[in-house]
C-alpha positions as a printed NumPy array, in Angstrom:
array([[ 72.011,  97.9  ,  91.297],
       [ 69.517, 100.663,  92.005],
       [ 67.528, 102.36 ,  89.246],
       [ 70.12 , 105.101,  88.625],
       [ 72.924, 102.561,  88.388],
       [ 70.882, 100.443,  86.005],
       [ 70.438, 103.491,  83.792],
       [ 74.157, 104.303,  83.944],
       [ 74.967, 100.699,  83.068],
       [ 73.019, 101.116,  79.845],
       [ 74.813, 104.401,  79.163],
       [ 78.15 , 102.688,  79.795],
       [ 77.606, 100.446,  76.782],
       [ 78.046, 103.353,  74.372],
       [ 80.429, 105.711,  76.216],
       [ 83.912, 105.389,  77.701],
       [ 84.951, 105.492,  81.348],
       [ 85.679, 109.234,  81.379],
       [ 82.298, 110.067,  79.854],
       [ 80.571, 107.68 ,  82.254],
       [ 81.972, 109.636,  85.189],
       [ 80.437, 112.8  ,  83.704],
       [ 77.18 , 110.881,  83.257],
       [ 77.16 , 109.901,  86.927],
       [ 77.737, 113.528,  87.929],
       [ 74.971, 114.716,  85.596],
       [ 72.54 , 112.135,  86.956],
       [ 72.843, 113.616,  90.454],
       [ 70.7  , 116.489,  89.151],
       [ 67.846, 114.032,  88.54 ],
       [ 65.473, 112.796,  91.245],
       [ 65.004, 109.615,  89.196],
       [ 66.668, 108.314,  86.029],
       [ 65.214, 109.329,  82.648],
       [ 62.34 , 106.98 ,  81.859],
       [ 61.044, 107.741,  78.379],
       [ 63.035, 107.668,  75.159],
       [ 62.786, 111.435,  74.764],
       [ 64.119, 111.954,  78.294],
       [ 66.916, 109.454,  77.718],
       [ 68.009, 111.153,  74.509],
       [ 67.814, 114.562,  76.198],
       [ 70.132, 113.208,  78.895],
       [ 72.64 , 111.998,  76.29 ],
       [ 72.554, 115.393,  74.528],
       [ 73.201, 117.175,  77.834],
       [ 76.022, 114.72 ,  78.506],
       [ 77.565, 115.365,  75.121],
       [ 77.718, 119.088,  75.897],
       [ 79.623, 118.353,  79.109],
       [ 82.507, 116.389,  77.632],
       [ 84.413, 116.271,  74.34 ],
       [ 85.003, 112.551,  74.91 ],
       [ 81.426, 111.763,  73.871],
       [ 81.699, 111.849,  70.081],
       [ 78.845, 109.607,  68.969],
       [ 75.738, 111.067,  67.389],
       [ 72.808, 111.003,  69.805],
       [ 69.861, 109.165,  68.294],
       [ 67.201, 106.582,  69.027],
       [ 69.404, 104.074,  67.205],
       [ 72.256, 104.767,  69.637],
       [ 69.984, 104.119,  72.611],
       [ 68.71 , 100.913,  70.982],
       [ 72.34 ,  99.857,  70.524],
       [ 72.984, 100.498,  74.218],
       [ 69.966,  98.408,  75.229],
       [ 70.98 ,  95.506,  72.977],
       [ 74.537,  95.536,  74.305],
       [ 73.218,  95.654,  77.862],
       [ 71.105,  92.536,  77.326],
       [ 74.046,  90.727,  75.742],
       [ 76.46 ,  91.657,  78.519],
       [ 74.047,  90.821,  81.34 ],
       [ 73.201,  87.441,  79.801],
       [ 76.912,  86.631,  79.451],
       [ 77.55 ,  87.696,  83.041],
       [ 74.751,  85.447,  84.29 ],
       [ 76.107,  82.523,  82.242],
       [ 79.56 ,  82.931,  83.815],
       [ 78.315,  83.662,  87.368],
       [ 79.677,  87.196,  87.305],
       [ 78.387,  89.872,  89.667],
       [ 78.589,  93.524,  88.636],
       [ 79.067,  96.01 ,  91.457],
       [ 78.535,  99.724,  91.084],
       [ 80.702, 102.148,  93.004],
       [ 77.626, 102.878,  95.146],
       [ 77.382,  99.25 ,  96.291],
       [ 78.389,  98.647,  99.924],
       [ 80.433,  95.637,  98.751],
       [ 82.576,  97.781,  96.463],
       [ 86.141,  97.909,  97.898],
       [ 86.54 , 100.977, 100.101],
       [ 90.148, 101.742,  99.165],
       [ 89.371, 101.401,  95.47 ],
       [ 86.346, 103.688,  95.754],
       [ 88.615, 106.477,  97.011],
       [ 90.607, 106.626,  93.765],
       [ 89.725, 109.514,  91.451],
       [ 89.806, 107.075,  88.519],
       [ 87.993, 104.192,  90.219],
       [ 85.865, 102.211,  87.762],
       [ 82.175, 102.944,  88.224],
       [ 81.336,  99.3  ,  87.565],
       [ 83.403,  96.334,  88.693],
       [ 82.812,  92.759,  87.557],
       [ 83.475,  90.069,  90.168],
       [ 83.616,  86.297,  89.73 ],
       [ 83.809,  84.354,  92.975],
       [ 83.388,  85.498,  96.573],
       [ 82.43 ,  89.179,  96.518],
       [ 82.85 ,  89.388, 100.291],
       [ 86.631,  88.97 , 100.138],
       [ 86.85 ,  92.442,  98.572],
       [ 86.395,  93.899, 102.046],
       [ 89.466,  92.048, 103.383],
       [ 92.759,  93.743, 104.237],
       [ 94.865,  93.215, 101.143],
       [ 98.45 ,  93.429,  99.982],
       [ 99.418,  93.195,  96.316],
       [102.293,  90.837,  95.507],
       [103.578,  91.396,  91.983],
       [106.619,  91.076,  89.767],
       [108.195,  89.885,  86.57 ],
       [106.95 ,  87.012,  84.435],
       [110.571,  85.842,  84.164],
       [111.052,  84.896,  87.799],
       [114.323,  83.371,  89.04 ],
       [114.461,  80.246,  91.149],
       [115.444,  82.364,  94.147],
       [112.509,  84.666,  93.525],
       [110.161,  81.703,  93.239],
       [111.23 ,  80.187,  96.562],
       [111.631,  83.404,  98.575],
       [108.543,  84.989,  96.995],
       [106.442,  82.035,  98.109],
       [107.765,  82.278, 101.673],
       [107.209,  86.038, 101.726],
       [103.624,  85.596, 100.553],
       [103.049,  82.968, 103.24 ],
       [104.021,  85.478, 105.92 ],
       [101.423,  87.943, 104.626],
       [ 98.836,  85.154, 104.649],
       [ 99.837,  84.22 , 108.191],
       [ 99.1  ,  87.824, 109.157],
       [ 95.589,  87.519, 107.723],
       [ 96.267,  89.598, 104.616],
       [ 94.517,  88.727, 101.368],
       [ 96.867,  88.496,  98.398],
       [ 96.116,  90.568,  95.296],
       [ 97.913,  89.947,  92.017],
       [ 97.309,  89.824,  88.268],
       [ 97.266,  86.099,  87.324],
       [100.258,  86.5  ,  84.995],
       [102.858,  83.747,  84.79 ],
       [105.892,  84.181,  87.033],
       [105.61 ,  86.208,  90.236],
       [101.818,  86.581,  90.058],
       [101.397,  82.828,  89.804],
       [103.714,  82.252,  92.782],
       [101.687,  84.682,  94.909],
       [ 98.26 ,  83.323,  93.948],
       [ 99.373,  79.693,  94.263],
       [100.776,  80.283,  97.737],
       [ 97.385,  81.595,  98.818],
       [ 95.488,  78.744,  97.166],
       [ 97.776,  76.168,  98.771],
       [ 97.224,  77.796, 102.166],
       [ 93.437,  77.767, 101.723],
       [ 93.443,  81.559, 101.86 ],
       [ 91.418,  83.887,  99.61 ],
       [ 93.271,  85.689,  96.86 ],
       [ 92.106,  88.299,  94.338],
       [ 93.154,  88.36 ,  90.687],
       [ 92.793,  91.707,  88.899],
       [ 92.246,  90.982,  85.214],
       [ 92.618,  92.861,  81.944],
       [ 89.605,  92.144,  79.741],
       [ 86.289,  90.486,  80.47 ],
       [ 86.032,  87.68 ,  83.01 ],
       [ 84.514,  85.306,  80.455],
       [ 87.94 ,  84.88 ,  78.853],
       [ 90.752,  83.955,  81.264],
       [ 94.202,  85.138,  80.231],
       [ 96.772,  83.665,  80.163],
       [ 95.259,  80.313,  79.191],
       [ 97.905,  78.366,  81.124],
       [ 96.479,  79.812,  84.351],
       [ 92.848,  78.873,  83.744],
       [ 92.987,  76.08 ,  86.312],
       [ 94.552,  78.466,  88.822],
       [ 91.762,  80.955,  88.082],
       [ 89.197,  78.289,  88.966],
       [ 91.008,  77.618,  92.238],
       [ 91.098,  81.34 ,  93.016],
       [ 87.371,  81.638,  92.326],
       [ 86.602,  78.878,  94.85 ],
       [ 87.819,  80.93 ,  97.846],
       [ 88.62 ,  84.374,  96.478],
       [ 87.64 ,  86.166,  93.312],
       [ 88.587,  87.524,  89.915],
       [ 87.816,  91.18 ,  89.195],
       [ 87.769,  93.384,  86.104],
       [ 86.539,  96.816,  85.1  ],
       [ 85.709,  95.358,  81.676],
       [ 82.544,  93.525,  80.725],
       [ 82.196,  90.089,  79.161],
       [ 83.309,  89.933,  75.552],
       [ 86.131,  92.474,  75.932],
       [ 89.458,  90.94 ,  74.923],
       [ 92.586,  92.055,  76.799],
       [ 94.771,  94.621,  75.033],
       [ 98.114,  96.127,  76.034],
       [ 96.774,  99.316,  77.65 ],
       [ 94.261,  97.311,  79.671],
       [ 97.092,  95.624,  81.553],
       [ 98.396,  99.023,  82.627],
       [ 94.911, 100.02 ,  83.776],
       [ 94.611,  96.693,  85.6  ],
       [ 97.793,  97.518,  87.496],
       [ 96.142, 100.53 ,  89.143],
       [ 93.423,  98.213,  90.471],
       [ 95.982,  95.904,  92.066],
       [ 97.502,  98.751,  94.046],
       [ 94.162, 100.475,  94.546],
       [ 92.662,  97.436,  96.268],
       [ 95.646,  97.063,  98.55 ],
       [ 97.192,  98.695, 101.586],
       [100.633,  98.01 , 100.173],
       [102.413,  96.66 ,  97.117],
       [105.289,  94.197,  97.335],
       [107.586,  93.368,  94.424],
       [109.042,  89.855,  94.322],
       [111.34 ,  90.602,  91.391],
       [111.525,  93.141,  88.588],
       [113.992,  94.574,  86.159],
       [114.485,  98.321,  85.958],
       [111.781,  98.524,  83.298],
       [108.656,  96.52 ,  82.591],
       [105.042,  96.141,  83.6  ],
       [105.738,  95.834,  87.318],
       [106.979,  99.41 ,  87.349],
       [103.5  , 100.531,  86.292],
       [102.107,  99.009,  89.472],
       [104.929, 100.606,  91.465],
       [104.073, 103.978,  89.952],
       [100.401, 103.609,  90.807],
       [101.285, 102.542,  94.366],
       [103.326, 105.692,  94.882],
       [100.643, 107.894,  93.336],
       [ 97.967, 106.278,  95.513],
       [100.186, 106.602,  98.609],
       [100.357, 102.879,  99.272],
       [103.219, 101.288, 101.18 ],
       [105.862,  99.828,  98.872],
       [108.221,  96.974,  99.629],
       [110.662,  94.83 ,  97.665],
       [111.946,  91.336,  98.297],
       [115.609,  91.919,  99.093],
       [117.017,  88.543, 100.097],
       [119.016,  88.487,  96.837],
       [121.463,  90.995,  98.358],
       [121.976,  89.135, 101.634],
       [125.414,  87.562, 102.167],
       [124.098,  84.031, 101.816],
       [122.694,  84.675,  98.326],
       [124.491,  87.758,  96.994],
       [127.179,  85.956,  94.977],
       [124.552,  84.179,  92.875],
       [121.602,  86.557,  92.851],
       [122.57 ,  90.173,  93.669],
       [123.442,  90.902,  90.034],
       [120.478,  89.074,  88.536],
       [118.749,  91.211,  85.901],
       [115.326,  90.672,  87.479],
       [116.563,  91.943,  90.851],
       [117.92 ,  95.251,  89.566],
       [114.532,  96.967,  89.732],
       [114.226,  95.94 ,  93.373],
       [117.731,  97.222,  94.089],
       [117.011, 100.526,  92.363],
       [113.74 , 101.139,  94.213],
       [115.358, 100.442,  97.57 ],
       [118.507, 102.486,  96.906],
       [116.375, 105.46 ,  95.814],
       [114.358, 105.248,  99.027],
       [111.127, 104.45 ,  97.196],
       [110.62 , 100.993,  98.721],
       [111.364,  99.162, 101.94 ],
       [113.738,  96.177, 101.681],
       [112.153,  92.93 , 102.877],
       [114.813,  90.378, 103.735],
       [113.896,  88.754, 107.076],
       [110.947,  88.322, 109.402],
       [111.502,  91.552, 111.408],
       [111.69 ,  93.691, 108.245],
       [108.524,  92.078, 106.907],
       [106.533,  92.451, 110.124],
       [107.622,  96.085, 110.325],
       [106.286,  96.553, 106.797],
       [103.017,  94.864, 107.767],
       [102.715,  97.162, 110.79 ],
       [103.181, 100.181, 108.513],
       [100.06 ,  99.26 , 106.548],
       [ 98.021, 100.712, 109.394],
       [ 98.946, 104.197, 108.17 ],
       [ 97.021, 103.531, 104.944],
       [ 93.974, 102.026, 106.598],
       [ 93.771, 104.588, 109.423],
       [ 90.468, 105.933, 108.121],
       [ 88.871, 102.48 , 107.906],
       [ 86.852, 101.625, 111.052],
       [ 87.07 ,  98.248, 112.736],
       [ 90.355,  97.099, 111.2  ],
       [ 92.473,  94.679, 113.205],
       [ 95.898,  93.219, 112.631],
       [ 96.774,  89.627, 113.415],
       [100.36 ,  88.931, 114.4  ],
       [101.566,  85.447, 113.542],
       [104.826,  83.747, 114.401],
       [106.434,  82.245, 111.282],
       [110.059,  81.862, 110.281],
       [110.54 ,  83.171, 106.745],
       [114.037,  82.858, 105.344]])
């Protein structure tokens, strides 16, 4: 991190994400970051005038608190081999940087370089059916065969299927986490997290020591879609956490697809009415998502990702030949 980012990192220990964005804007008026305590406090007072979100009393004690927290967080990050990227870093994911609510700082554990890969998010319910498990794995393998990096959220169910398919194929995969990267959640996927770290990475907008809370999972969902050219749902009901990711994908103008083999003649009698397929069916029937049910429909979806990455120079698509279902 450069000197300005180092200063903002300290500020981030005592303000929220919205206030930090104001701080970054305010710092553009400075040729160099405030150096003395009086200058630093003057900066915080000017920041407080800019936003009602900054409610803490500006004082030397507040700045001391920020410095102490910074030391604690940086020491924890070093202990757990975590790299913190600022939004100014060239390694920060390009698609994510374009979001108006992109996190200014992103923690990464594993191979930072995979963040520049072409990605597709594969997500879905924790309560996956046997059909979803089998077909979701095969679907993910097609994306891997086409040189796409799989993004998901490390949850049990569909996320696990997607990540495991990538790990088994020796392909990088990215897990977007809620909470700090020093505490892997859920605990039953800690071994999988280690496997992901070996070739891919874990990411979070939260620092070490932050425990995952309900709203953080929703915020994490925007990172999954934000990192990716498209979002693909293995299975979901008509409500639930997956629909948050779907909503972010539509807002961010990402391509959206749904596994749709459940409705094919061979499987319809057993799976078309499954509760965890009804979200897929609804999204497709409303024209919000493309149905993915055979190799041609999936390769057409992959081709459509080019519309999202059109502004990214040097992107290439690899066409593989693999029978899916």
